[in-house]
C-alpha angles and dihedrals in degrees: 000000000000117000114246121222125209090247090060091060120085117240110269118246114271093244095053108117101188121049132194120236091260094046091049092048090051094048094045093040094231132125127252090251091056090046092051092046091052091051092046091050090048091244091121126038119214137181122230126204107179104307094338116104122197134175126204114242093233089052092052090049091051089049092051092048088053094051100041 
């Protein structure tokens, strides 16, 4: 299975509340490693459903404001 990069994922619709890891990275212009570090350091709160990881758009915006 080929690895997917954030740049390979289309931008999510503006009204989408929950974003996948890749969508969030694409929107925030950060890499997966930075995203995962932020989750580990509790700077970014995510929801997990099985193996699927999603982040709320408002949470991503809060994270971006804190790291600007």
